[in-house]
C-alpha positions in Angstrom: -46.3 -34.6 -176.9 -44.7 -31.3 -175.8 -41.8 -31.3 -173.3 -41.9 -28.0 -171.5 -39.2 -29.2 -169.1 -36.8 -28.7 -171.9 -37.8 -25.1 -172.2 -37.4 -24.6 -168.4 -33.9 -26.3 -168.5 -32.9 -24.2 -171.5 -33.8 -20.9 -169.9 -32.2 -21.9 -166.6 -28.9 -23.0 -168.3 -28.6 -19.8 -170.3 -29.1 -17.4 -167.3 -29.5 -14.4 -169.6 -31.7 -11.5 -168.6 -33.5 -11.6 -171.9 -33.9 -14.7 -174.2 -35.6 -14.4 -177.6 -36.7 -17.6 -179.4 -38.5 -17.9 -182.7 -41.6 -20.1 -182.9 -39.6 -22.5 -185.0 -36.8 -22.7 -182.4 -39.4 -23.3 -179.6 -41.2 -25.9 -181.8 -38.0 -27.9 -182.0 -37.1 -27.4 -178.4 -40.4 -28.7 -177.0 -41.1 -31.3 -179.6 -43.9 -29.3 -181.2 -45.8 -26.2 -180.3 -49.6 -26.9 -180.2 -51.8 -24.8 -182.6 -53.1 -22.5 -179.8 -49.5 -21.3 -179.3 -49.6 -19.9 -182.8 -53.3 -18.7 -182.7 -54.1 -17.4 -179.2 -52.4 -14.7 -177.2 -53.8 -16.2 -174.0 -51.6 -19.3 -174.5 -48.6 -17.1 -173.6 -50.2 -15.7 -170.5 -48.0 -15.3 -167.4 -50.9 -16.5 -165.2 -50.0 -17.0 -161.5 -53.5 -18.2 -160.5 -54.0 -21.0 -163.1 -50.8 -21.6 -164.9 -50.7 -24.0 -167.8 -47.7 -26.4 -168.3 -45.9 -23.9 -170.6 -46.2 -21.1 -168.2 -45.0 -23.2 -165.3 -41.9 -24.0 -167.3 -40.8 -20.5 -168.0 -41.9 -19.3 -164.5 -39.9 -22.1 -162.9 -36.9 -20.8 -164.7 -37.6 -17.3 -163.4 -38.9 -15.7 -166.6 -42.0 -14.0 -168.0 -43.0 -14.5 -171.7 -44.1 -12.0 -174.3 -45.1 -13.4 -177.7 -45.2 -11.5 -180.9 -47.3 -13.8 -183.0 -47.0 -11.5 -186.1 -43.1 -11.8 -186.0 -43.4 -15.4 -184.6 -41.0 -14.6 -181.8 -41.2 -15.0 -178.0 -39.1 -12.9 -175.7 -38.5 -14.3 -172.2 -37.5 -11.7 -169.6 -36.0 -12.7 -166.2 -38.2 -11.7 -163.3 -36.1 -9.4 -161.0 -37.6 -10.9 -157.9 -37.0 -14.5 -158.9 -35.4 -16.8 -156.3 -34.5 -20.4 -157.1 -36.5 -22.8 -155.0 -39.3 -20.3 -154.1 -42.7 -21.6 -155.0 -44.0 -20.3 -158.3 -47.1 -18.7 -156.6 -45.2 -16.8 -153.9 -44.9 -13.1 -154.8 -44.4 -13.5 -158.6 
């Protein structure tokens, strides 16, 4: 089972404005990416209305994700309006 809390903690600990991770690195970090992560662009959506567990993880750390499935790379970019402790749905 995936552990997206590890992704959240990794992003928070780094504090960089931009973090790029290969699918292989992410797979190791979360104990296995599910097949839809490799197959569906929607899996990487930054959806505020109905976020999935993976989206909640990167958003809780203050990031948005952009996946390049062809290059097997995900770029996480810090949200400029992120404030620690503010609810995920408020203004992001």
